[in-house]
N, C-alpha and C positions, 0 to 999 in steps of 0.2 A: 504493499499499500503505500509505504514511504517513497519506493523508488517511482511509482506511478505519479505520485504528487510531485516529486522532484523533476521528472521528465515533463510534466505540465507546466510547472514553473519555468523551467528552462525554455520550453517552447514559446511560452507567454513573453518572456524577456526577449527572446529573439525576434518574436513578432513585433514588439514595441521598437526594437532597435532598428528593424528594417522600416517601419513607419517614420521614425526619426529621421533615417537617411533619406527617404523621399522627400520629407518636408525641408531638409537642407538642400536637396538637389533643386526643389522648386525655387527657392531664394537665389541659389547660384545661377541657375539658368536665366531667372528673371533679369538679372544684371547682365550677364555675359552675352545673351542673345538678343538684347533689347535693340541695339543698332541695327541687326539684321532684320527684325521684325517690323521695326519702325520703317525700314527702307522699302519692304515689301508693301506695307501698307500704303505707303506714299505712292508706289508705282500703281497700285489699284485705284487710288484716288485720282491721279493724273488721266489714267485710261478712261475713268468714269466721266471726268470733267471734258475729256476729248470727245467721247461720245454724245454728251448733252449739247456741246458746241455744234456738232455736225448733225443733230437730230432734224433741226428744220432744214437745212439745205438738202439733206438726204431724202426727207418725206416730199419735197417739192419736186425732186428728181424722179421719184416713183410716180408722182402723181402725172408729171409731164409724159412719162412712158406709156402710161395705160390707164390713168384714171383711177376708179374705185378698184378694178380688177388687179392693178399693180399694187395698189395702195395697202390692201388687206394683209397680203402675205409680208410685205414689208413691216407693217406695224407689229404683226405676230413675232416675226424675227427679232424686232428691236424689244419687245416685252420679254421675250426669252433670255435675249442676251443680257437685258437690264436685271433681269431677276438673278442671273447666274452672278453677276458683278456684285449684286447686292449681298448675296450669300457669302462671296469671297471676303467682301469688305468685313462683314459680321465676323467671320471666322478669324481674320486678321487682328481684329480688335481684341478678340478673346486671346489670341496668341500674345498680344502685348502685354496683357496681364498674367501671363504664366497659367492659363486655364489648362492646357495639356497636362501640366505638371501637377495641378490640382486633382484633375480627373485620375492620374496615375496613382495618387496618393490615397484617393478613396477607393478606386476599383481593385487595387491591389490588396485592399484590406478585405474586400468581399470574395476574393478569389485565392487560390494557391498558385503562388508565383515561384519561378526559379530562373536562374540566368541561362543562357545559352550554353550548351555542352561544348566540350572541345571539338567534338565531331561536327556539330551545327556550324560552329564558328569557322572550322577549316573549310567546310563546303561553301560557306558564304565568302570566305576570302578568296577562294579558288575562282568563283565567279564574278563577284563584285569588287574584289580588291581588299587587301588586308586592312587597310585605313578608309574604307569607303563610308563607314558610317560609324557612330559610336556604340560599338557592340556591347561594351560594358554596361550601357544604359538600358539595353533591351531585355524584356522579361517575357517569359513564356507563361501565360495564365491558364490554369485549368481548374476543374471543380468548382465548388461553391456556387455563386449565383449563376455561373456559367451553364450549370445543369439545366436551369430553366430556360436560359438563352437559346442553348442548342435544340432543346425540345421543340422550340418555336420556328427556328430557322433551318431545321434540317441538318444539323450537325456540319453547318459550313463554317469553316475557319474565318477569322477577320482580324485585322490589325486596327488599333486605335493608338495613334501616336508611337510611343515606343513599347506598348504592349500587344503581343501577339496571343490572340485568344483561341485555343485548340480544343476540340472535343475529346472525349474519352473512347468514342467508338466511330466506325465509318472510314471513309477515305482520307479524312483530313486530320488525322491523329498526328501525335508528334512523330511517330514512327516513320512517317513519309517525309524525307527530307525535301523533296521538291516542293512540298506545300509550305514547309518552313521558309524555303528561299523565295517563293512567291510572296509571303507575307512580309517578309524582310525587304522586299522590294518596296512595299507600301511604307515602311519605316524610312527606307532611303528618299521616297519621295517627300514624307514629312519633313525630314531633315533638309532637304534642298528648297521645297516650296511652301513649307509651313501647313496649317491645318486645312488649307483649301483641298489639299489633295484629297481628303475625305470625301467632300462633297463631289469633287470631280470623279472619283471612282464610283460613288453611287450612281451619279449621272451616266457613267459609261456602262454600268450593268443595265440601265433601262434602254439605253441606245445601241451603240454598236456591239456590246457585249464584250466577250474575251478572245473571239476569233480574229485571227489576222492573215490567214492563207497559209500557215505554215512555212517550210523553207522556201517553196516556190513564190508563195507571196510575198515573203521577205526580199527576194531576188529581185521580183518585179517591182516592188515598192522602191528599192534602192536605185535600180535604174532609172525611175521616173522622178528621182530626187527627193524622195520621203526620207525622213530621218526619225529618230526614236521619239523625238518630241511631237511628232506628228501622229503618233498612235495615242489612244486614250489610256488612262492609268491602269485599267486592268489589262489591257493589250500588252502594255509595257512589262507587267509583272508575269504574265502568261508567257511572253517571250523568253523571259529569264528562266522560268521554270521549265520550259521544254528544252532550252539551251543545256540546262543541268541535266536533265534526263538523257540528253543525246552526247554527254561529255565523253563517253567510250569511243563514239564513232568517229571515223576518220574525217569525213567531209562535214565541216559546220561551216562552210563558207559564207552562206547565206546570213548566218547569224552574227558573224564576227564584227562587221561594221557598226552594228547597233549595240553590241555588247561593249565594243570599244568606246561609243559614245556615252553609255551608262557609266563607265568607269571614270569618264571625264566630268561626270555630273550633268550631263547635257539632257536633261529631261524635262 
């Protein structure tokens, strides 16, 4: 009984220590990433202002081209673009106040988390690069409240900021390194673009989805001047996942230009 209580007490102390570390990380990141996050916010504000200034001239040109027939699709497109820009702006404001780190502090308290294993980190380093992202900040979350989440979403893995959430059963468990790689690309996107990646990934799932045409599609895309940033967030992650699956194959030529851009942070 005493041993059981001692183990429980030790686990409780360890849990509190981890939460204290998460709190310190929030404060540290709030300071060190403030300039980059502020710069992203400024870029979005400038793009929004530019769109407002061009709204009237663009509408006039649409009307001149075809009256109401041309105007309605043009207005629909502008509304869509404006909504996306507004969501991006909101997420970047949240970034500015360190909301991703606050989320991690709460979410990791509701789940069971652990760091990347040596095998997972080696696999990621082989594809993304050894210094591609802050591997030490990444946590794999399992169990806890996620049991309910995965019952609702069909056991589909997902990444939120630096936390990769994996189910206990199905195709998306931690045993599948390619799934871990896919979700690590979303962490990579978060580090490069901020929280807006999350909305962009959700939008991608509703629109083009994950398909990119495989090796043949990539070859044709490259010949037509498309680059990695021209693919949506889910397609980018799927390209990396498939590249990892085919690592043992001799011919990965079609993937190499896009993986090279990824390693340079061109997403």
